[in-house]
N, CA, C and O of each residue as an XYZ file, in Angstrom:
832
protein
N     -25.664     35.079    -12.964
C     -25.606     33.627    -13.175
C     -24.160     33.160    -13.340
O     -23.775     32.118    -12.810
N     -23.342     33.957    -14.095
C     -21.943     33.600    -14.279
C     -21.209     33.587    -12.952
O     -20.333     32.753    -12.720
N     -21.580     34.534    -12.069
C     -20.958     34.592    -10.742
C     -21.252     33.315     -9.962
O     -20.358     32.768     -9.315
N     -22.486     32.835    -10.015
C     -22.877     31.610     -9.311
C     -22.150     30.403     -9.893
O     -21.637     29.569     -9.148
N     -22.101     30.306    -11.227
C     -21.444     29.175    -11.873
C     -19.948     29.143    -11.569
O     -19.366     28.071    -11.404
N     -19.331     30.317    -11.497
C     -17.898     30.353    -11.187
C     -17.635     29.835     -9.778
O     -16.629     29.170     -9.533
N     -18.542     30.142     -8.857
C     -18.406     29.651     -7.488
C     -18.644     28.138     -7.421
O     -17.992     27.426     -6.656
N     -19.591     27.664     -8.239
C     -19.829     26.215     -8.293
C     -18.583     25.509     -8.831
O     -18.187     24.460     -8.325
N     -17.977     26.092     -9.853
C     -16.775     25.501    -10.438
C     -15.645     25.450     -9.413
O     -14.956     24.436     -9.304
N     -15.451     26.528     -8.666
C     -14.416     26.568     -7.632
C     -14.672     25.497     -6.584
O     -13.744     24.835     -6.118
N     -15.941     25.332     -6.218
C     -16.291     24.313     -5.221
C     -15.987     22.906     -5.750
O     -15.429     22.077     -5.031
N     -16.354     22.644     -7.002
C     -16.102     21.321     -7.583
C     -14.606     21.035     -7.684
O     -14.166     19.906     -7.466
N     -13.832     22.059     -8.014
C     -12.387     21.881     -8.125
C     -11.738     21.625     -6.765
O     -10.661     21.033     -6.683
N     -12.398     22.072     -5.712
C     -11.853     21.854     -4.367
C     -12.086     20.423     -3.872
O     -11.463     19.980     -2.907
N     -12.992     19.709     -4.547
C     -13.268     18.335     -4.155
C     -12.158     17.418     -4.653
O     -11.687     17.551     -5.782
N     -11.750     16.494     -3.805
C     -10.741     15.516     -4.185
C     -11.410     14.146     -4.329
O     -11.683     13.466     -3.340
N     -11.665     13.763     -5.563
C     -12.307     12.482     -5.853
C     -11.229     11.517     -6.331
O     -10.953     11.425     -7.527
N     -10.624     10.801     -5.392
C      -9.533      9.915     -5.755
C      -8.360     10.706     -6.306
O      -8.180     11.878     -5.974
N      -7.565     10.063     -7.145
C      -6.392     10.711     -7.739
C      -6.740     11.440     -9.025
O      -6.221     12.524     -9.289
N      -7.616     10.849     -9.824
C      -7.940     11.446    -11.120
C      -9.443     11.505    -11.374
O      -9.870     11.714    -12.510
N     -10.250     11.320    -10.325
C     -11.702     11.383    -10.483
C     -12.177     12.791    -10.821
O     -11.488     13.773    -10.547
N     -13.346     12.876    -11.411
C     -13.912     14.162    -11.818
C     -15.358     14.274    -11.358
O     -16.068     13.277    -11.227
N     -15.768     15.493    -11.120
C     -17.178     15.778    -10.837
C     -17.658     16.849    -11.823
O     -16.907     17.743    -12.213
N     -18.903     16.732    -12.203
C     -19.461     17.741    -13.093
C     -20.981     17.773    -12.931
O     -21.604     16.839    -12.426
N     -21.540     18.879    -13.379
C     -22.997     19.085    -13.315
C     -23.487     19.354    -14.728
O     -22.929     20.174    -15.457
N     -24.541     18.643    -15.093
C     -25.108     18.828    -16.431
C     -26.606     19.040    -16.323
O     -27.250     18.626    -15.359
N     -27.137     19.694    -17.335
C     -28.587     19.813    -17.444
C     -29.136     18.549    -18.098
O     -28.391     17.766    -18.687
N     -30.448     18.364    -17.984
C     -31.064     17.179    -18.600
C     -30.898     17.168    -20.119
O     -30.984     16.119    -20.757
N     -30.665     18.319    -20.670
C     -30.475     18.408    -22.114
C     -29.068     17.994    -22.529
O     -28.788     17.847    -23.718
N     -28.183     17.806    -21.552
C     -26.810     17.426    -21.853
C     -25.847     18.595    -21.858
O     -24.655     18.404    -22.098
N     -26.335     19.809    -21.596
C     -25.467     20.974    -21.542
C     -24.673     20.972    -20.237
O     -25.190     20.638    -19.171
N     -23.417     21.350    -20.351
C     -22.552     21.401    -19.178
C     -22.848     22.642    -18.350
O     -22.967     23.747    -18.881
N     -22.966     22.441    -17.037
C     -23.180     23.562    -16.119
C     -21.856     23.979    -15.489
O     -21.494     25.156    -15.507
N     -21.141     23.014    -14.936
C     -19.841     23.281    -14.316
C     -19.126     21.954    -14.148
O     -19.743     20.889    -14.176
N     -17.810     22.033    -13.972
C     -17.036     20.809    -13.774
C     -15.815     21.102    -12.908
O     -15.483     22.256    -12.633
N     -15.160     20.023    -12.487
C     -13.961     20.165    -11.657
C     -12.713     20.390    -12.502
O     -11.609     20.489    -11.966
N     -12.883     20.471    -13.822
C     -11.765     20.759    -14.724
C     -11.782     22.246    -15.079
O     -12.612     23.010    -14.587
N     -10.855     22.631    -15.937
C     -10.799     24.025    -16.388
C     -11.730     24.290    -17.573
O     -11.740     25.389    -18.127
N     -12.504     23.284    -17.954
C     -13.430     23.417    -19.070
C     -14.501     24.473    -18.756
O     -15.181     24.403    -17.732
N     -14.633     25.444    -19.654
C     -15.690     26.443    -19.495
C     -17.007     25.879    -20.013
O     -17.012     25.132    -20.991
N     -18.127     26.224    -19.371
C     -19.423     25.687    -19.804
C     -20.006     26.417    -21.013
O     -21.134     26.144    -21.424
N     -19.246     27.331    -21.572
C     -19.748     28.076    -22.735
C     -18.567     28.447    -23.627
O     -17.417     28.418    -23.190
N     -18.851     28.786    -24.844
C     -17.829     29.246    -25.782
C     -18.273     30.570    -26.393
O     -19.463     30.882    -26.434
N     -17.319     31.327    -26.855
C     -17.612     32.638    -27.442
C     -17.179     32.629    -28.900
O     -15.996     32.476    -29.202
N     -18.139     32.794    -29.801
C     -17.850     32.801    -31.231
C     -18.665     33.895    -31.904
O     -19.890     33.945    -31.794
N     -17.943     34.777    -32.611
C     -18.591     35.914    -33.280
C     -19.421     36.714    -32.287
O     -20.552     37.113    -32.564
N     -18.815     36.938    -31.110
C     -19.469     37.701    -30.042
C     -20.769     37.067    -29.572
O     -21.610     37.720    -28.955
N     -20.915     35.793    -29.871
C     -22.098     35.072    -29.436
C     -21.678     33.994    -28.421
O     -20.743     33.226    -28.650
N     -22.391     33.968    -27.315
C     -22.112     32.989    -26.268
C     -22.914     31.723    -26.551
O     -24.132     31.770    -26.726
N     -22.222     30.604    -26.594
C     -22.895     29.331    -26.851
C     -22.561     28.350    -25.739
O     -21.408     28.224    -25.327
N     -23.582     27.663    -25.265
C     -23.377     26.665    -24.220
C     -22.652     25.445    -24.787
O     -22.805     25.098    -25.958
N     -21.855     24.802    -23.920
C     -21.079     23.630    -24.316
C     -21.849     22.365    -23.948
O     -22.317     22.218    -22.819
N     -21.974     21.460    -24.908
C     -22.552     20.150    -24.621
C     -21.459     19.204    -24.138
O     -20.284     19.355    -24.473
N     -21.872     18.239    -23.353
C     -20.886     17.339    -22.755
C     -20.121     16.533    -23.804
O     -18.990     16.119    -23.548
N     -20.706     16.305    -24.967
C     -19.976     15.557    -25.994
C     -18.860     16.380    -26.624
O     -18.040     15.853    -27.376
N     -18.832     17.686    -26.312
C     -17.774     18.561    -26.831
C     -16.747     18.922    -25.761
O     -15.840     19.716    -26.013
N     -16.882     18.353    -24.586
C     -15.948     18.652    -23.494
C     -14.582     18.065    -23.806
O     -14.473     16.967    -24.351
N     -13.547     18.807    -23.456
C     -12.179     18.346    -23.743
C     -11.781     17.147    -22.885
O     -11.086     16.252    -23.364
N     -12.208     17.119    -21.641
C     -11.801     16.041    -20.744
C     -12.457     14.723    -21.171
O     -13.684     14.629    -21.183
N     -11.657     13.699    -21.524
C     -12.244     12.451    -22.040
C     -13.058     11.703    -20.995
O     -14.027     11.028    -21.342
N     -12.686     11.810    -19.722
C     -13.428     11.092    -18.682
C     -14.837     11.650    -18.552
O     -15.802     10.892    -18.456
N     -14.957     12.968    -18.550
C     -16.275     13.592    -18.463
C     -17.075     13.321    -19.734
O     -18.265     13.010    -19.675
N     -16.420     13.442    -20.869
C     -17.106     13.238    -22.151
C     -17.649     11.816    -22.275
O     -18.806     11.619    -22.646
N     -16.812     10.826    -21.965
C     -17.241      9.435    -22.081
C     -18.267      9.060    -21.018
O     -19.132      8.217    -21.259
N     -18.177      9.677    -19.853
C     -19.172      9.410    -18.806
C     -20.547      9.905    -19.237
O     -21.546      9.204    -19.076
N     -20.592     11.105    -19.780
C     -21.867     11.654    -20.258
C     -22.412     10.815    -21.408
O     -23.617     10.575    -21.480
N     -21.540     10.368    -22.304
C     -21.991      9.509    -23.402
C     -22.566      8.202    -22.874
O     -23.580      7.712    -23.372
N     -21.911      7.644    -21.864
C     -22.405      6.397    -21.276
C     -23.803      6.602    -20.672
O     -24.675      5.749    -20.835
N     -24.014      7.709    -19.989
C     -25.334      7.971    -19.384
C     -26.412      8.091    -20.454
O     -27.527      7.599    -20.282
N     -26.075      8.742    -21.547
C     -27.069      8.880    -22.622
C     -27.397      7.526    -23.239
O     -28.556      7.241    -23.544
N     -26.376      6.691    -23.421
C     -26.624      5.369    -23.994
C     -27.375      4.485    -23.005
O     -28.279      3.742    -23.388
N     -27.002      4.566    -21.750
C     -27.588      3.697    -20.727
C     -29.065      4.012    -20.492
O     -29.884      3.104    -20.344
N     -29.400      5.303    -20.458
C     -30.776      5.694    -20.114
C     -31.565      6.202    -21.322
O     -32.775      6.410    -21.228
N     -30.902      6.400    -22.434
C     -31.601      6.891    -23.608
C     -31.888      8.373    -23.526
O     -31.679      9.107    -24.492
N     -32.362      8.810    -22.385
C     -32.680     10.220    -22.163
C     -32.334     10.554    -20.717
O     -32.736      9.841    -19.798
N     -31.600     11.625    -20.520
C     -31.172     11.987    -19.162
C     -32.349     12.343    -18.257
O     -32.213     12.343    -17.034
N     -33.469     12.637    -18.836
C     -34.663     12.949    -18.034
C     -35.185     11.723    -17.289
O     -35.986     11.863    -16.364
N     -34.750     10.538    -17.672
C     -35.200      9.313    -17.024
C     -34.467      9.035    -15.711
O     -34.846      8.132    -14.964
N     -33.440      9.794    -15.437
C     -32.699      9.601    -14.187
C     -33.413     10.381    -13.090
O     -33.241     11.593    -12.961
N     -34.207      9.678    -12.310
C     -35.024     10.327    -11.287
C     -34.560     10.039     -9.864
O     -35.100     10.589     -8.905
N     -33.576      9.192     -9.734
C     -33.041      8.884     -8.406
C     -31.540      8.615     -8.517
O     -30.997      8.411     -9.603
N     -30.897      8.624     -7.353
C     -29.458      8.413     -7.329
C     -29.099      7.049     -7.933
O     -29.746      6.043     -7.642
N     -28.080      7.031     -8.763
C     -27.653      5.815     -9.447
C     -26.162      5.590     -9.211
O     -25.351      6.509     -9.316
N     -25.828      4.347     -8.891
C     -24.421      3.955     -8.794
C     -24.144      2.950     -9.907
O     -24.706      1.855     -9.925
N     -23.280      3.332    -10.822
C     -23.054      2.545    -12.020
C     -21.556      2.344    -12.249
O     -20.717      2.878    -11.523
N     -21.256      1.581    -13.252
C     -19.864      1.409    -13.666
C     -19.814      1.136    -15.166
O     -20.726      0.540    -15.738
N     -18.739      1.579    -15.778
C     -18.539      1.341    -17.204
C     -17.037      1.286    -17.463
O     -16.235      1.560    -16.570
N     -16.664      0.930    -18.685
C     -15.252      0.810    -19.024
C     -14.845      1.898    -20.011
O     -15.549      2.200    -20.974
N     -13.698      2.463    -19.734
C     -13.102      3.458    -20.614
C     -11.674      3.005    -20.906
O     -10.840      2.922    -20.005
N     -11.405      2.715    -22.175
C     -10.093      2.169    -22.573
C      -9.781      0.892    -21.801
O      -8.660      0.685    -21.337
N     -10.799      0.039    -21.674
C     -10.674     -1.255    -20.989
C     -10.372     -1.123    -19.501
O      -9.916     -2.080    -18.875
N     -10.618      0.048    -18.934
C     -10.421      0.263    -17.503
C     -11.756      0.639    -16.864
O     -12.483      1.495    -17.367
N     -12.062     -0.015    -15.750
C     -13.368      0.179    -15.135
C     -13.442      1.534    -14.431
O     -12.500      1.970    -13.768
N     -14.592      2.181    -14.597
C     -14.854      3.474    -13.978
C     -16.088      3.350    -13.080
O     -17.102      2.775    -13.477
N     -15.990      3.891    -11.883
C     -17.131      3.909    -10.969
C     -17.827      5.260    -11.059
O     -17.196      6.317    -11.046
N     -19.139      5.187    -11.150
C     -19.919      6.387    -11.466
C     -21.102      6.520    -10.513
O     -21.789      5.543    -10.214
N     -21.326      7.732    -10.047
C     -22.542      8.019     -9.283
C     -23.169      9.289     -9.838
O     -22.498     10.301    -10.039
N     -24.454      9.212    -10.077
C     -25.180     10.364    -10.581
C     -26.368     10.629     -9.668
O     -27.110      9.714     -9.311
N     -26.537     11.899     -9.295
C     -27.586     12.290     -8.341
C     -28.401     13.424     -8.947
O     -27.825     14.445     -9.323
N     -29.744     13.280     -9.056
C     -30.582     14.378     -9.544
C     -30.588     15.537     -8.552
O     -30.557     15.337     -7.337
N     -30.627     16.755     -9.095
C     -30.696     17.939     -8.247
C     -31.758     18.902     -8.798
O     -31.427     19.873     -9.477
N     -33.034     18.625     -8.499
C     -34.081     19.574     -8.882
C     -34.349     20.523     -7.704
O     -34.466     20.078     -6.563
N     -34.445     21.798     -7.975
C     -34.739     22.736     -6.883
C     -36.223     23.077     -6.808
O     -36.642     23.907     -6.001
N     -37.023     22.417     -7.672
C     -38.466     22.658     -7.648
C     -38.880     23.891     -8.420
O     -40.070     24.193     -8.517
N     -37.902     24.615     -8.978
C     -38.221     25.837     -9.717
C     -37.672     25.742    -11.143
O     -38.288     25.158    -12.034
N     -36.489     26.340    -11.322
C     -35.948     26.394    -12.674
C     -34.830     25.386    -12.920
O     -34.541     25.035    -14.064
N     -34.204     24.922    -11.837
C     -33.046     24.052    -12.000
C     -33.457     22.590    -11.978
O     -34.258     22.165    -11.145
N     -32.903     21.843    -12.893
C     -33.144     20.402    -12.938
C     -31.857     19.731    -13.428
O     -31.763     19.245    -14.555
N     -30.881     19.729    -12.532
C     -29.538     19.300    -12.885
C     -29.276     17.851    -12.482
O     -30.026     17.235    -11.725
N     -28.185     17.346    -13.023
C     -27.643     16.057    -12.594
C     -26.207     16.287    -12.112
O     -25.379     16.848    -12.830
N     -25.935     15.848    -10.899
C     -24.583     15.938    -10.348
C     -23.909     14.583    -10.535
O     -24.432     13.561    -10.090
N     -22.765     14.572    -11.184
C     -22.099     13.328    -11.559
C     -20.685     13.297    -10.975
O     -19.939     14.273    -11.061
N     -20.342     12.175    -10.390
C     -18.971     11.941     -9.924
C     -18.488     10.626    -10.519
O     -19.192      9.618    -10.462
N     -17.296     10.635    -11.084
C     -16.740      9.433    -11.712
C     -15.295      9.263    -11.254
O     -14.511     10.213    -11.242
N     -14.963      8.022    -10.878
C     -13.631      7.719    -10.354
C     -13.107      6.457    -11.041
O     -13.807      5.445    -11.057
N     -11.902      6.486    -11.608
C     -11.309      5.266    -12.175
C     -11.018      4.236    -11.082
O     -10.605      4.590     -9.978
N     -11.233      2.980    -11.396
C     -10.979      1.914    -10.428
C      -9.531      1.911     -9.964
O      -9.249      1.598     -8.808
N      -8.609      2.260    -10.862
C      -7.191      2.218    -10.509
C      -6.833      3.230     -9.424
O      -5.793      3.099     -8.778
N      -7.691      4.248     -9.216
C      -7.453      5.177     -8.114
C      -7.566      4.462     -6.768
O      -6.866      4.801     -5.815
N      -8.463      3.461     -6.701
C      -8.615      2.697     -5.458
C      -7.528      1.635     -5.356
O      -6.906      1.465     -4.307
N      -7.308      0.923     -6.458
C      -6.370     -0.200     -6.410
C      -4.926      0.256     -6.285
O      -4.081     -0.510     -5.823
N      -4.626      1.478     -6.681
C      -3.249      1.957     -6.588
C      -2.782      1.980     -5.141
O      -1.671      1.548     -4.833
N      -3.645      2.493     -4.242
C      -3.281      2.529     -2.826
C      -3.124      1.126     -2.274
O      -2.210      0.859     -1.494
N      -4.023      0.216     -2.681
C      -3.936     -1.169     -2.216
C      -2.648     -1.816     -2.704
O      -1.976     -2.524     -1.954
N      -2.302     -1.565     -3.983
C      -1.085     -2.154     -4.540
C       0.166     -1.618     -3.856
O       1.116     -2.362     -3.614
N       0.160     -0.322     -3.545
C       1.313      0.268     -2.848
C       1.470     -0.356     -1.471
O       2.579     -0.706     -1.065
N       0.350     -0.497     -0.744
C       0.407     -1.110      0.586
C       0.863     -2.567      0.503
O       1.600     -3.045      1.366
N       0.415     -3.272     -0.549
C       0.830     -4.667     -0.726
C       2.329     -4.757     -0.964
O       3.002     -5.609     -0.384
N       2.857     -3.877     -1.817
C       4.296     -3.886     -2.099
C       5.100     -3.567     -0.842
O       6.141     -4.176     -0.594
N       4.619     -2.615     -0.054
C       5.316     -2.270      1.191
C       5.308     -3.445      2.153
O       6.317     -3.736      2.795
N       4.152     -4.129      2.254
C       4.044     -5.288      3.144
C       5.000     -6.400      2.722
O       5.658     -7.017      3.559
N       5.070     -6.649      1.404
C       5.973     -7.698      0.900
C       7.423     -7.342      1.208
O       8.197     -8.205      1.623
N       7.795     -6.087      1.009
C       9.166     -5.659      1.294
C       9.496     -5.816      2.775
O      10.579     -6.279      3.133
N       8.546     -5.425      3.638
C       8.772     -5.552      5.079
C       8.915     -7.014      5.484
O       9.739     -7.354      6.332
N       8.102     -7.879      4.867
C       8.194     -9.315      5.174
C       9.545     -9.875      4.739
O      10.145    -10.677      5.454
N      10.026     -9.451      3.560
C      11.331     -9.917      3.087
C      12.452     -9.436      4.002
O      13.376    -10.187      4.314
N      12.362     -8.182      4.426
C      13.372     -7.642      5.346
C      13.354     -8.404      6.660
O      14.403     -8.755      7.200
N      12.138     -8.661      7.176
C      12.019     -9.411      8.435
C      12.582    -10.820      8.280
O      13.239    -11.323      9.192
N      12.332    -11.470      7.124
C      12.854    -12.815      6.875
C      14.375    -12.814      6.824
O      15.021    -13.689      7.401
N      14.950    -11.825      6.127
C      16.409    -11.726      6.041
C      17.023    -11.500      7.421
O      18.012    -12.137      7.784
N      16.419    -10.580      8.189
C      16.929    -10.312      9.535
C      16.825    -11.545     10.422
O      17.745    -11.852     11.181
N      15.688    -12.258     10.321
C      15.505    -13.469     11.128
C      16.535    -14.527     10.753
O      17.043    -15.233     11.624
N      16.851    -14.645      9.449
C      17.856    -15.615      9.001
C      19.236    -15.257      9.529
O      19.974    -16.125      9.995
N      19.583    -13.970      9.454
C      20.890    -13.521      9.953
C      21.014    -13.759     11.445
O      22.031    -14.265     11.919
N      19.959    -13.386     12.195
C      19.972    -13.587     13.643
C      20.066    -15.072     13.973
O      20.771    -15.461     14.904
N      19.351    -15.910     13.204
C      19.390    -17.353     13.438
C      20.780    -17.931     13.214
O      21.257    -18.759     13.989
N      21.435    -17.471     12.120
C      22.791    -17.964     11.834
C      23.760    -17.519     12.912
O      24.568    -18.314     13.390
N      23.683    -16.239     13.302
C      24.581    -15.728     14.352
C      24.347    -16.437     15.684
O      25.293    -16.772     16.397
N      23.066    -16.662     16.010
C      22.749    -17.345     17.268
C      23.257    -18.778     17.245
O      23.801    -19.269     18.235
N      23.075    -19.454     16.095
C      23.563    -20.824     15.972
C      25.076    -20.884     16.145
O      25.602    -21.760     16.831
N      25.765    -19.938     15.513
C      27.224    -19.907     15.644
C      27.632    -19.589     17.083
O      28.580    -20.168     17.614
N      26.907    -18.669     17.699
C      27.214    -18.242     19.066
C      27.096    -19.417     20.043
O      27.877    -19.530     20.988
N      26.107    -20.291     19.801
C      25.895    -21.435     20.685
C      26.802    -22.603     20.306
O      27.342    -23.280     21.180
N      26.970    -22.843     18.989
C      27.714    -24.030     18.564
C      29.219    -23.877     18.749
O      29.913    -24.870     18.964
N      29.736    -22.653     18.669
C      31.179    -22.465     18.773
C      31.746    -22.976     20.099
O      32.713    -23.737     20.076
N      31.188    -22.590     21.263
C      31.734    -23.126     22.520
C      31.565    -24.638     22.644
O      32.402    -25.305     23.252
N      30.489    -25.184     22.074
C      30.306    -26.636     22.113
C      31.413    -27.311     21.319
O      31.950    -28.335     21.741
N      31.756    -26.737     20.163
C      32.843    -27.297     19.362
C      34.172    -27.189     20.100
O      34.990    -28.108     20.059
N      34.380    -26.061     20.774
C      35.605    -25.914     21.567
C      35.673    -26.967     22.667
O      36.721    -27.554     22.932
N      34.530    -27.185     23.293
C      34.452    -28.172     24.368
C      34.710    -29.574     23.839
O      35.394    -30.368     24.485
N      34.164    -29.883     22.663
C      34.368    -31.193     22.054
C      35.833    -31.400     21.694
O      36.387    -32.481     21.897
N      36.461    -30.339     21.152
C      37.876    -30.448     20.795
C      38.744    -30.667     22.029
O      39.691    -31.453     22.000
N      38.415    -29.969     23.112
C      39.178    -30.135     24.345
C      39.003    -31.535     24.911
O      39.938    -32.104     25.475
N      37.809    -32.088     24.761
C      37.568    -33.457     25.233
C      38.442    -34.445     24.484
O      38.990    -35.373     25.080
N      38.574    -34.247     23.167
C      39.423    -35.146     22.379
C      40.887    -35.018     22.780
O      41.624    -36.004     22.786
N      41.304    -33.799     23.116
C      42.672    -33.594     23.559
C      42.938    -34.339     24.865
O      43.989    -34.960     25.024
N      41.992    -34.280     25.794
C      42.147    -34.989     27.068
C      42.185    -36.488     26.822
O      42.992    -37.204     27.415
N      41.300    -36.961     25.939
C      41.276    -38.393     25.632
C      42.598    -38.850     25.023
O      42.959    -40.022     25.127
N      43.326    -37.919     24.381
C      44.620    -38.257     23.786
C      45.767    -38.158     24.779
O      46.919    -38.438     24.446
N      45.436    -37.754     26.012
C      46.470    -37.696     27.044
C      46.968    -36.312     27.351
O      47.777    -36.139     28.262
N      46.508    -35.314     26.615
C      46.926    -33.954     26.907
C      45.923    -33.348     27.887
O      44.852    -32.880     27.502
N      46.301    -33.371     29.154
C      45.350    -33.018     30.218
C      45.322    -31.527     30.531
O      44.400    -31.054     31.195
N      46.303    -30.791     30.069
C      46.351    -29.351     30.389
C      45.437    -28.550     29.453
O      45.891    -27.660     28.734
N      44.169    -28.876     29.477
C      43.179    -28.231     28.615
C      42.271    -27.334     29.457
O      41.830    -27.707     30.544
N      42.008    -26.150     28.925
C      41.082    -25.244     29.602
C      40.286    -24.497     28.531
O      40.844    -23.922     27.597
N      39.022    -24.526     28.692
C      38.131    -23.890     27.709
C      37.608    -22.592     28.295
O      37.103    -22.564     29.417
N      37.733    -21.507     27.521
C      37.171    -20.224     27.933
C      36.017    -19.882     26.997
O      36.149    -19.945     25.775
N      34.918    -19.530     27.576
C      33.735    -19.241     26.775
C      32.856    -18.246     27.504
O      32.732    -18.274     28.729
N      32.253    -17.372     26.730
C      31.295    -16.413     27.282
C      29.996    -16.582     26.487
O      29.857    -16.075     25.374
N      29.088    -17.283     27.068
C      27.841    -17.574     26.353
C      26.732    -17.804     27.362
O      26.774    -17.272     28.471
N      25.740    -18.597     26.979
C      24.576    -18.788     27.834
C      24.962    -19.506     29.119
O      25.990    -20.181     29.164
N      24.166    -19.370     30.147
C      24.482    -19.882     31.487
C      24.697    -21.386     31.496
O      25.612    -21.872     32.161
N      23.859    -22.145     30.758
C      23.970    -23.597     30.776
C      25.333    -24.046     30.255
O      25.944    -24.959     30.811
N      25.810    -23.403     29.185
C      27.118    -23.764     28.653
C      28.240    -23.343     29.590
O      29.256    -24.030     29.696
N      28.057    -22.217     30.271
C      29.067    -21.787     31.237
C      29.218    -22.810     32.347
O      30.339    -23.107     32.760
N      28.112    -23.354     32.840
C      28.163    -24.378     33.884
C      28.855    -25.629     33.366
O      29.677    -26.232     34.056
N      28.506    -26.014     32.126
C      29.109    -27.201     31.532
C      30.614    -27.018     31.366
O      31.385    -27.936     31.645
N      31.035    -25.844     30.915
C      32.454    -25.570     30.731
C      33.187    -25.570     32.061
O      34.287    -26.113     32.170
N      32.587    -24.969     33.061
C      33.213    -24.969     34.384
C      33.385    -26.395     34.905
O      34.426    -26.722     35.475
N      32.384    -27.236     34.718
C      32.488    -28.639     35.150
C      33.580    -29.360     34.378
O      34.323    -30.166     34.939
N      33.669    -29.065     33.087
C      34.694    -29.695     32.256
C      36.079    -29.267     32.723
O      36.968    -30.106     32.873
N      36.271    -27.972     32.954
C      37.572    -27.485     33.404
C      37.950    -28.086     34.758
O      39.109    -28.430     34.989
N      36.957    -28.209     35.656
C      37.215    -28.806     36.966
C      37.614    -30.269     36.818
O      38.521    -30.739     37.505
N      36.935    -30.997     35.917
C      37.259    -32.391     35.684
C      38.670    -32.522     35.125
O      39.417    -33.413     35.529
N      39.036    -31.648     34.205
C      40.371    -31.689     33.615
C      41.440    -31.433     34.662
O      42.479    -32.094     34.682
N      41.171    -30.450     35.545
C      42.132    -30.152     36.607
C      42.286    -31.339     37.557
O      43.390    -31.694     37.971
N      41.143    -31.939     37.886
C      41.195    -33.087     38.808
C      41.940    -34.263     38.182
O      42.712    -34.939     38.862
N      41.714    -34.511     36.893
C      42.428    -35.587     36.214
C      43.929    -35.308     36.176
O      44.750    -36.191     36.426
N      44.261    -34.067     35.859
C      45.664    -33.704     35.803
C      46.333    -33.858     37.167
O      47.459    -34.347     37.266
N      45.624    -33.434     38.220
C      46.164    -33.553     39.563
C      46.302    -35.020     39.968
O      47.260    -35.399     40.642
N      45.350    -35.829     39.555
C      45.407    -37.257     39.878
C      46.633    -37.902     39.241
O      47.317    -38.697     39.885
N      46.919    -37.569     37.980
C      48.069    -38.133     37.309
C      49.378    -37.635     37.956
O      50.353    -38.381     38.033
N      49.394    -36.390     38.413
C      50.577    -35.869     39.094
C      50.836    -36.631     40.386
O      51.967    -36.993     40.710
N      49.722    -36.866     41.124
C      49.837    -37.591     42.397
C      50.317    -39.018     42.147
O      51.129    -39.542     42.910
N      49.819    -39.654     41.077
C      50.263    -41.018     40.763
C      51.734    -41.072     40.415
O      52.440    -42.010     40.787
N      52.190    -40.057     39.698
C      53.596    -40.028     39.316
C      54.508    -39.846     40.528
O      55.617    -40.380     40.570
N      54.029    -39.087     41.510
C      54.807    -38.872     42.727
C      54.928    -40.161     43.533
O      55.963    -40.442     44.138
N      53.847    -40.935     43.527
C      53.856    -42.167     44.304
C      54.648    -43.240     43.556
O      54.778    -44.363     44.043
């Protein structure tokens, strides 16, 4: 029997129930059969082996879960079908599932799995924080790109405006150099051509 229980314990320990969830098996009398913790289902005192009751288990999650089942149902023998329940431990919600396991012969166990709610919400909170950080990074990058793009477009326009004022003041030897979008390049080329033509016209007038 000890060999079988040790294998059951190894199997339960191999299960990953959230981050801190626990699984355990109890008899209808409340005696512990096996658990996913290092808790032994028996104690040795004065060379006498004594079974451990769930209210004496070291793990508080298992202990409080078993206490909740006893209070909720009054008697563990009343649990005849799978139950999905929840209760609070230290003001934190715990999700609980208990499944009867009768083999029709000698065994009449209850298999219990309990998971703290924060095991589920922790992953959600981490994903939320990552999403917020990514959104902030994207916003900062978009702002930087917007400022650079605005400067990239507005700078040649300002140069063109300044050159126009110079021509209006009579200084015709103005030429704007710019490397930017095609529309501005065409505009600058037209402006430079106009400036050259005006300058040439004034030269021709002076000759005449």
